[in-house]
C-alpha positions in Angstrom: -20.7 -22.2 29.4 -20.6 -22.9 25.6 -18.2 -20.0 25.0 -15.9 -21.3 27.8 -15.9 -24.8 26.3 -15.1 -23.4 22.9 -12.3 -21.4 24.3 -10.8 -24.4 26.0 -11.1 -26.4 22.8 -9.3 -23.6 20.9 -6.5 -23.4 23.4 -6.0 -27.1 23.5 -5.8 -27.2 19.7 -3.4 -24.2 19.7 -0.9 -26.0 21.7 -0.1 -28.1 18.7 1.3 -26.2 15.7 -0.7 -26.2 12.5 -3.6 -28.2 13.9 -7.0 -26.9 13.0 -10.3 -27.0 14.8 -13.0 -29.3 13.2 -14.4 -27.7 10.1 -17.8 -27.0 11.7 -16.1 -24.8 14.4 -13.8 -22.9 12.0 -14.9 -19.3 11.0 -14.0 -17.0 8.2 -11.3 -14.4 8.8 -12.7 -11.0 9.8 -11.3 -7.4 9.9 -11.5 -7.4 13.7 -9.3 -10.5 13.8 -6.8 -9.0 11.4 -6.2 -6.0 13.6 -6.1 -8.2 16.7 -3.1 -10.3 15.6 0.2 -10.2 17.4 3.2 -8.9 15.4 6.6 -10.5 15.7 9.8 -8.8 14.6 13.6 -8.3 15.2 15.0 -11.8 15.4 18.4 -12.1 17.2 20.4 -15.3 17.8 22.4 -15.7 21.0 26.2 -16.1 20.8 26.0 -19.7 21.9 23.3 -20.4 19.3 20.8 -21.7 21.8 18.2 -18.9 22.1 16.5 -16.5 19.7 15.3 -13.1 20.9 12.4 -11.3 19.3 10.0 -8.4 19.9 6.2 -9.1 20.0 3.7 -6.3 19.7 0.2 -7.1 21.0 -2.6 -4.8 19.8 -5.0 -3.2 22.3 -7.9 -2.1 20.2 -9.8 -0.1 22.8 -6.6 2.0 23.4 -5.6 2.0 19.7 -2.0 1.1 20.6 0.4 -1.8 21.0 2.0 -3.3 24.0 5.4 -4.5 23.0 7.7 -6.9 25.0 10.7 -9.1 24.4 10.6 -12.9 24.2 13.1 -15.7 23.7 12.6 -19.1 22.2 15.1 -21.9 22.1 16.5 -22.8 18.6 15.2 -26.4 19.1 11.7 -25.0 19.9 11.5 -26.6 23.3 10.9 -23.5 25.4 9.6 -19.9 25.1 10.0 -17.3 27.8 8.9 -13.7 28.2 11.9 -11.5 29.0 10.2 -8.1 29.7 6.8 -7.1 30.9 6.1 -3.4 31.1 3.4 -1.0 30.1 6.0 0.9 28.1 7.3 -0.5 24.8 10.3 -2.8 25.2 11.9 -3.6 21.8 15.1 -3.8 19.6 16.7 -6.5 21.7 20.4 -7.3 21.4 22.7 -9.8 23.1 25.6 -8.4 25.0 28.4 -9.7 27.2 28.6 -13.0 25.4 24.9 -13.7 25.9 24.9 -13.2 29.7 22.8 -10.0 29.3 20.6 -8.3 26.8 20.3 -4.6 25.9 17.1 -3.2 24.4 15.2 0.0 23.8 12.4 1.0 26.1 10.0 4.0 26.4 9.8 3.7 30.2 11.4 7.1 30.6 9.3 8.7 27.9 11.6 8.8 25.0 13.3 5.6 23.9 16.5 4.8 25.9 18.8 1.9 26.2 18.2 -0.6 29.1 20.1 -3.7 30.0 19.3 -6.8 32.1 20.7 -10.2 33.0 19.3 -12.9 30.7 16.7 -14.1 31.3 15.5 -13.1 34.8 17.5 -10.0 35.7 16.3 -6.6 36.7 16.1 -4.0 33.9 18.4 -1.0 34.4 18.5 2.2 32.4 21.8 3.1 30.7 21.1 6.3 28.7 19.3 9.6 29.1 19.6 11.1 25.7 17.2 14.0 25.5 16.0 13.4 21.9 15.8 9.6 22.5 17.6 6.7 20.7 16.2 5.1 17.6 18.7 2.2 17.3 22.0 1.0 18.7 24.9 -1.5 18.2 27.5 -2.7 20.7 31.0 -2.9 19.4 32.3 -6.5 18.9 34.7 -6.2 21.9 31.8 -4.7 24.0 33.7 -1.5 24.8 31.5 1.0 22.9 27.9 1.6 21.8 27.0 3.2 18.5 23.5 4.6 18.5 21.4 6.9 16.4 19.5 10.0 17.6 18.3 13.3 16.3 20.6 16.3 16.4 20.0 19.9 15.3 22.0 20.8 12.2 20.7 24.2 11.1 19.3 27.5 12.2 15.5 28.0 12.5 13.3 31.0 12.1 13.1 31.2 15.9 16.9 31.3 16.1 16.9 34.1 13.6 14.3 36.1 15.4 14.8 35.2 19.1 12.3 37.8 20.3 9.4 36.2 18.3 9.1 33.1 20.4 5.5 32.4 19.5 6.1 32.3 15.8 5.6 29.0 13.9 7.3 29.3 10.6 9.3 26.8 8.5 11.7 28.3 6.0 13.4 26.5 3.0 15.9 27.4 0.3 16.3 23.9 -1.2 14.4 20.7 -1.8 13.0 18.6 -0.1 10.6 20.4 2.1 8.7 17.3 3.1 9.6 13.6 3.7 7.0 10.8 3.8 4.7 12.1 6.6 6.5 15.2 8.0 7.8 18.6 7.1 11.6 18.7 7.0 13.0 20.6 10.1 16.3 21.5 11.6 17.0 17.9 12.9 18.8 15.0 11.3 19.5 11.5 12.5 23.2 11.0 13.3 25.4 8.2 14.7 26.8 8.7 18.1 29.5 6.7 20.0 29.7 6.3 23.8 31.4 3.9 26.2 29.3 0.8 26.9 29.3 1.7 30.6 27.4 4.9 29.7 28.3 8.5 29.3 28.0 11.3 26.7 27.8 10.2 23.1 30.1 11.8 20.5 28.5 12.6 17.1 30.6 11.0 14.3 28.7 13.0 11.7 29.0 16.4 13.4 28.3 19.4 11.2 26.7 17.2 8.4 23.2 18.0 7.2 22.6 14.4 6.3 20.8 11.4 7.9 21.8 7.9 9.0 19.8 5.8 9.0 18.4 6.6 5.6 15.0 8.3 5.6 12.2 7.5 5.8 12.4 3.7 6.4 16.1 3.0 7.4 17.0 1.6 10.8 19.8 -0.2 12.5 20.6 -2.1 9.4 22.1 1.0 7.9 25.2 1.0 10.1 27.5 -1.5 11.8 30.8 -1.9 13.6 33.9 -3.2 11.8 35.3 -6.4 13.4 38.2 -4.4 15.0 35.8 -2.3 17.1 37.7 0.8 15.9 35.6 1.7 12.8 31.9 2.3 12.1 30.5 1.6 8.6 27.3 3.3 7.6 25.1 4.3 4.7 24.0 7.9 4.1 22.8 10.0 1.2 25.3 12.8 1.2 24.2 14.7 -1.9 23.2 18.3 -2.5 19.8 17.4 -4.1 18.4 14.5 -2.1 14.9 14.9 -3.6 16.3 14.2 -7.1 18.9 11.6 -6.2 19.1 7.9 -5.1 22.8 8.1 -4.5 23.4 6.9 -1.0 27.0 5.6 -0.3 28.6 3.5 2.4 31.2 5.2 4.6 33.9 4.0 6.9 34.6 6.2 10.0 37.7 5.7 12.1 37.3 6.3 15.8 41.1 6.8 16.1 41.7 9.3 13.2 38.2 10.7 13.2 38.3 10.5 9.4 35.6 9.3 7.0 36.2 7.4 3.8 33.6 6.7 1.0 33.7 3.0 0.0 31.2 3.2 -2.8 31.8 6.5 -4.5 31.7 5.1 -8.0 28.2 3.8 -7.8 25.5 6.4 -8.3 22.5 4.5 -7.1 21.6 3.2 -3.6 24.2 1.5 -1.5 23.0 0.3 2.0 22.8 -2.4 4.7 26.5 -3.0 5.3 27.4 -6.2 7.2 31.0 -7.2 8.0 32.0 -10.9 7.6 32.7 -12.8 10.8 36.4 -13.0 9.9 36.5 -9.3 9.3 37.9 -9.6 5.7 34.8 -8.6 3.8 31.9 -6.2 3.7 28.6 -7.3 2.2 25.9 -4.8 1.3 23.1 -4.3 -1.2 23.3 -1.9 -4.1 21.3 -0.5 -7.0 23.3 0.6 -10.0 21.2 3.0 -12.1 21.1 6.6 -10.7 17.7 7.9 -9.9 15.9 4.5 -10.2 14.6 3.3 -6.9 13.3 0.1 -8.5 16.6 -1.1 -10.1 17.8 -4.6 -9.4 18.8 -5.0 -5.7 22.2 -6.6 -5.9 24.3 -8.4 -3.2 27.8 -6.9 -3.3 31.1 -7.9 -1.7 33.9 -5.4 -0.7 37.3 -6.9 0.0 39.0 -4.8 2.8 42.5 -5.9 1.9 42.3 -5.1 -1.9 39.5 -2.6 -2.0 37.9 -4.5 -4.9 34.2 -5.0 -5.2 32.2 -7.8 -6.9 28.6 -8.6 -7.4 27.7 -11.9 -5.9 24.2 -12.2 -7.5 25.2 -11.2 -11.0 23.7 -14.4 -12.4 20.4 -14.1 -10.5 17.9 -11.8 -12.2 16.1 -11.1 -9.0 16.1 -8.6 -6.1 17.9 -9.5 -2.8 15.5 -8.9 0.1 17.7 -9.7 3.2 20.9 -11.5 3.9 23.2 -12.9 6.7 26.7 -14.2 6.8 27.5 -17.8 7.5 29.8 -18.3 10.5 32.8 -19.4 8.4 32.6 -16.2 6.2 32.5 -18.5 3.1 28.7 -18.3 2.5 26.0 -15.7 2.6 22.4 -16.7 3.0 19.7 -14.5 1.6 16.1 -14.3 0.4 15.1 -12.8 -2.9 12.0 -12.2 -5.0 10.9 -15.0 -7.3 7.6 -15.4 -9.1 5.3 -14.2 -6.3 7.4 -15.7 -3.5 10.6 -14.9 -1.6 12.6 -18.2 -1.2 15.9 -18.7 0.5 19.2 -18.9 -1.3 22.9 -19.2 -0.5 25.9 -17.8 -2.4 29.5 -19.1 -2.2 31.6 -16.0 -1.6 34.6 -17.3 -3.6 32.8 -18.5 -6.7 29.6 -16.4 -6.6 27.6 -19.6 -7.2 24.0 -19.1 -6.1 21.9 -22.1 -4.9 18.3 -22.1 -3.8 17.9 -23.9 -0.5 14.3 -23.4 0.6 11.2 -22.8 -1.5 7.4 -23.1 -1.3 4.5 -20.7 -1.0 6.2 -18.5 1.5 8.2 -15.3 2.0 11.4 -15.8 4.0 11.8 -12.0 4.5 11.0 -11.1 8.1 14.4 -11.6 9.7 17.3 -13.9 9.0 20.2 -15.0 11.3 22.7 -17.9 11.3 23.8 -19.8 14.4 27.6 -19.3 15.1 28.3 -23.0 14.3 26.8 -22.3 10.8 24.5 -25.3 11.2 21.1 -23.6 11.5 19.3 -20.7 9.9 16.6 -18.9 11.9 14.2 -17.0 9.7 11.0 -15.1 9.9 8.4 -16.6 7.5 5.0 -15.4 6.2 2.4 -16.7 3.9 -0.8 -15.1 2.6 -2.6 -16.9 5.4 -0.2 -16.6 8.3 1.6 -13.7 9.8 5.3 -13.8 10.7 6.5 -16.7 12.8 10.0 -18.0 13.5 11.3 -21.1 11.8 14.7 -22.9 11.9 16.4 -24.6 9.0 19.4 -26.9 9.2 22.1 -26.0 6.6 24.0 -29.2 6.7 21.3 -31.7 5.5 20.3 -32.4 1.9 16.7 -33.2 3.0 16.3 -30.3 5.4 12.9 -29.2 6.6 11.6 -26.1 8.2 10.8 -26.3 11.9 8.4 -23.9 13.5 9.7 -22.3 16.7 7.0 -19.7 17.4 3.2 -19.6 17.1 2.3 -16.1 18.2 -1.2 -16.2 16.9 -2.0 -19.8 17.7 -5.7 -19.2 18.6 -6.3 -17.5 15.3 -4.4 -20.1 13.3 -6.5 -23.0 14.6 -10.0 -21.4 14.3 -9.9 -19.4 11.1 -10.9 -21.1 7.9 -8.1 -21.5 5.3 -8.8 -20.8 1.7 -7.6 -22.2 -1.6 -4.9 -20.1 -3.4 -4.1 -20.8 -7.0 -1.0 -19.8 -8.9 -2.3 -19.2 -12.4 -0.5 -18.3 -15.7 -2.4 -15.9 -18.0 -1.4 -14.9 -21.5 -1.1 -11.1 -21.9 -2.2 -9.1 -24.9 1.4 -8.9 -26.2 1.8 -12.7 -25.9 3.7 -13.0 -22.6 2.9 -15.3 -19.7 1.9 -13.5 -16.5 1.7 -15.0 -13.0 -1.7 -14.3 -11.3 -2.8 -15.2 -7.8 -6.4 -16.3 -7.5 -7.8 -16.6 -4.0 -11.1 -18.4 -3.4 -13.6 -17.9 -0.6 -13.8 -20.3 2.3 -15.9 -23.4 1.5 -15.7 -22.6 -2.2 -18.3 -24.3 -4.3 -17.7 -24.1 -8.1 -21.4 -24.5 -8.7 -22.1 -21.1 -7.1 -21.6 -17.6 -8.4 -19.2 -15.3 -6.5 -18.4 -11.6 -6.8 -14.8 -10.8 -7.7 -12.2 -8.2 -6.7 -9.4 -7.3 -9.0 -6.5 -6.2 -6.7 -4.1 -3.7 -8.2 -0.7 -3.6 -6.6 1.1 -0.4 -5.7 4.7 0.5 -6.1 4.4 0.5 -9.0 7.4 -1.9 -8.6 6.2 -4.2 -5.8 5.7 -7.9 -6.2 2.5 -9.5 -5.0 3.9 -12.3 -3.0 3.3 -14.4 0.2 3.4 -11.4 2.5 0.8 -11.0 5.2 -0.5 -7.4 5.1 -2.3 -5.6 7.9 -3.9 -3.3 5.4 -4.4 -4.8 2.0 -4.9 -8.4 3.1 -5.9 -10.6 0.2 -6.8 -13.5 2.5 -9.2 -11.2 4.3 -10.8 -10.1 1.1 -11.4 -13.7 0.0 -12.7 -14.6 3.4 -15.5 -12.1 3.0 -16.9 -14.1 0.1 -15.0 -12.8 -2.9 -12.9 -14.4 -5.6 -9.7 -12.3 -5.6 -7.7 -11.8 -8.8 -4.2 -10.4 -8.0 -2.0 -10.1 -11.2 1.7 -9.7 -11.0 1.5 -7.3 -14.0 4.2 -5.5 -15.8 6.4 -3.6 -13.3 6.8 -6.3 -10.7 10.1 -7.6 -9.4 10.5 -11.3 -9.2 10.1 -12.0 -12.9 13.3 -10.6 -14.2 14.4 -7.0 -14.2 13.1 -6.4 -17.8 9.6 -7.3 -16.7 10.0 -4.9 -13.8 11.5 -2.1 -16.0 8.7 -2.3 -18.6 6.3 -0.1 -16.6 8.5 3.0 -16.5 7.3 5.6 -19.0 4.3 3.4 -19.7 2.1 3.7 -16.6 -1.2 3.6 -18.5 -0.1 1.2 -21.1 0.8 -2.5 -21.0 0.5 -2.8 -17.2 -3.2 -1.8 -17.5 -3.7 -4.3 -20.3 -2.2 -6.9 -18.0 -4.6 -6.1 -15.3 -7.6 -6.4 -17.7 -6.3 -9.6 -19.2 -6.1 -11.2 -15.7 -9.5 -9.9 -14.9 -11.0 -11.3 -18.1 -9.3 -14.7 -17.6 -10.6 -15.2 -14.1 -14.0 -13.7 -14.8 -14.5 -16.2 -17.6 -14.9 -18.9 -15.0 -18.5 -20.1 -14.5 -18.3 -19.4 -10.7 -17.6 -15.7 -11.2 -20.6 -13.3 -11.3 -19.6 -10.8 -14.0 -22.2 -8.3 -12.8 -20.3 -8.0 -9.5 -16.7 -7.2 -10.4 -14.8 -4.5 -8.5 -11.3 -3.0 -8.8 -9.3 -1.8 -5.8 -5.8 -0.6 -5.0 -3.5 1.9 -3.3 -0.8 4.3 -4.5 0.0 3.1 -8.0 -2.9 0.7 -7.4 -5.0 3.7 -6.7 -3.7 5.2 -9.9 -4.8 2.0 -11.6 -8.3 2.4 -10.3 -8.4 6.0 -11.5 -7.0 5.1 -14.9 -9.2 2.0 -15.4 -12.3 4.0 -14.4 -12.1 5.6 -17.8 -10.8 2.5 -19.7 -12.5 -0.6 -18.2 -15.3 -0.8 -20.8 -18.0 -1.5 -18.2 -16.2 -4.5 -16.6 -16.3 -3.1 -13.0 -19.3 -2.1 -10.9 -17.2 -0.4 -8.2 -13.8 1.1 -7.7 -11.8 1.8 -4.5 -8.7 4.1 -4.7 -6.5 4.7 -1.7 -3.9 7.5 -1.9 -3.9 7.1 -5.7 -2.0 9.3 -8.2 -4.6 11.3 -10.1 -3.0 14.3 -11.8 0.6 13.6 -12.8 1.4 17.3 -13.2 0.2 18.5 -9.8 1.8 15.3 -8.3 5.2 16.4 -9.6 4.9 19.7 -7.8 3.7 18.3 -4.5 5.5 15.0 -3.8 8.8 14.7 -2.0 10.7 12.3 -4.2 11.3 14.0 -7.5 13.8 11.3 -8.7 10.8 8.9 -8.8 8.8 11.1 -11.2 11.8 12.0 -13.2 12.5 8.3 -13.9 9.0 7.1 -14.3 7.7 9.9 -16.5 10.9 11.2 -18.3 11.5 14.4 -16.3 9.6 17.5 -15.3 6.3 18.1 -17.1 7.5 21.5 -18.5 10.4 19.8 -20.3 8.4 16.9 -21.9 4.6 16.6 -21.4 4.3 13.4 -23.4 3.8 11.0 -20.5 1.8 13.5 -18.5 -0.7 14.1 -21.2 -0.9 10.4 -22.3 -1.1 8.7 -18.9 -2.6 11.2 -16.3 -6.0 9.9 -15.2 -7.3 13.5 -14.7 -7.3 13.9 -18.5 -10.0 11.2 -18.9 -12.5 11.9 -16.1 -15.2 12.7 -18.6 -15.4 8.9 -19.3 -15.9 8.0 -15.6 -19.3 6.7 -14.7 -18.7 4.0 -12.0 -19.2 4.4 -8.2 -15.9 5.1 -6.5 -14.7 5.2 -2.9 -11.6 7.4 -2.5 -9.4 7.3 0.6 -6.5 9.5 1.6 -4.3 10.4 4.6 -3.6 14.0 5.7 0.1 13.3 6.4 0.7 11.5 3.1 3.4 13.5 1.4 4.4 10.8 -1.0 1.0 11.0 -2.8 -0.5 14.1 -1.2 -4.2 13.9 -0.2 -5.0 16.6 -2.8 -4.6 14.0 -5.5 -7.6 12.1 -4.0 -9.5 15.3 -3.4 -9.2 16.3 -7.0 -10.5 12.9 -8.0 -13.4 13.1 -5.6 -14.3 16.5 -6.8 -14.4 15.2 -10.4 -16.8 12.4 -9.3 -19.1 14.8 -7.4 -19.3 17.4 -10.1 -20.3 14.6 -12.6 -22.9 13.1 -10.3 -21.0 9.8 -9.9 -21.8 7.9 -6.7 -18.7 8.5 -4.6 -17.4 8.9 -1.1 -14.3 10.5 0.3 -12.8 8.9 3.4 -10.1 11.2 4.9 -7.7 10.3 7.8 -6.2 13.6 9.0 -3.4 12.0 11.1 -2.5 9.1 8.8 0.2 9.0 6.1 0.5 6.8 3.0 -0.5 4.0 5.3 -3.3 3.8 7.9 -1.5 2.7 11.0 -3.7 3.7 14.0 -5.5 0.5 15.0 -9.0 2.0 15.3 -8.5 4.0 12.1 -7.4 0.8 10.4 -10.5 -1.0 11.6 -12.7 1.8 10.3 -10.9 1.6 7.0 -11.7 -2.2 6.7 -15.4 -1.6 7.6 -15.8 1.2 5.0 -13.9 -0.8 2.4 -16.2 -3.8 2.6 -19.3 -1.7 3.1 -18.6 0.0 -0.3 -18.1 -3.3 -2.1 -21.2 -4.8 -0.4 -23.3 -1.9 -1.7 -22.1 -1.8 -5.3 -20.4 -5.1 -6.1 -21.8 -7.8 -3.9 
């Protein structure tokens, strides 16, 4: 009876956005709740500006999978409706036929295929039967054609070469790369196909090319688009002979009439991607990075004039990274979000003058989807904070005192019952006299008269800002909710603090960035409420490297370390990772040409100074930082008699994605800290 009453109370409170239960009924955030949260994505505005489509993935923990369906919410927030309901995954929704219908991807037939239905209550009808499935699609502006992406075989295999040996299982390579993110490279590439919108057989516009679009491994539908004339497709692809050593993707224009392809960005040797044509068809906006081989160069917003062929940078005067962008309806303004001091606020830029203006700030990330209503009066954006997963908000563009309005509340029961925490934006002086931004998160019901254990969180990347994202893996809110002070420094190497601050980590992995982490640790640990006998240090990827490095250089500060998929041996890492351009830039080239960085900054050279308990975690399908890096580190611990544990996920990559695996990860993470640092 008590549980039923509590549930009714929670539901009644959840009907009102941002209203909390009474303090005595609120509870700390738990790992089980983290992995039970609904996940919203793919925001799409209707042609009349009235409705917003989105996908919602609901976790089913006992099945270790998600149920994904499509919803719609009115821009004024007055109504929310469920558009699809099926055991299969329904996602990637798009408006078609002027908003009368929607098209979406569904796994109802096994592999993902395009389905359509009348909006909102029509019957879903299958449109495609592509054998290899469809990963994304775009209807042409006039509705005549569909461009979609799917895998196609581009090269001969060993089985093709030896047709009588059908039971052989061999991969053969004569060039790099041989692996990508979490899979071995095979004979297939993602290509763009074009078919009539009524259905039929798709035509490969990249036929014969051993290149991908979307860009691998994380590209999607944002890597290609239709031109406004419905006669051309504009797409991004890395068409180079040495993809493992290059960041040179370009933007191409393909003509359906002449069947010819033109490179629009041949003069830029870094990344060019995410092309979007202006509503009036005169311009192409896209993001670009200038320096060849540097994946963490400034992400710039560029403008290509179709009439003149000229290109200009719209964010030249903004020393920050562009995260996402959308055209205003009149083609005179582009709205975008960008990194800035641990946040991702909203900006707008005037296309003619390149004048940038910040329009929405606060302790949020506006980086989970951005669309503009056709009348250019309202922005619809996905917003996160450290304490709230993605929800949809609207923002009027025409008022000087505009305020955000929440349209969705997909985790309302969680939001009203979980205890919020205090989050402090602190400035810490570094050892070289600079000011560093540090997030300090406090436990629920924080009492400054008590003593608390502290976690120093080391960010990965290494170029990756600690901002108001809501992570389903390294969730700082969750760490604090378990009774810890969390110290999260935006050390050297983070975007959001000017490109120079970001650049300073390259060729200096174990240098000033490590001093920054220790300076932040000491600053927060000096507080009376921190128990200095219970400090721990945790991180993944470069954060895992940080744990390995600091294990030999922390001067007895920490009582426990946790390293997830950390870089341990820079030399063996060079020979086993799949992105050589990254190591070439960060460490000055191959180790046989110049070993300076490898000798100076590789943690494996300093393991004789390790003496602190360490939990080491790795994924078997992690080819970015292969699991052998973690295994080498674990072996070093065991041989030296250091209390240590190796947690291995055979089917996971650089990230732990399976719901039940992720829950085990959280349990083991906090168990280790409980044992040695709490």
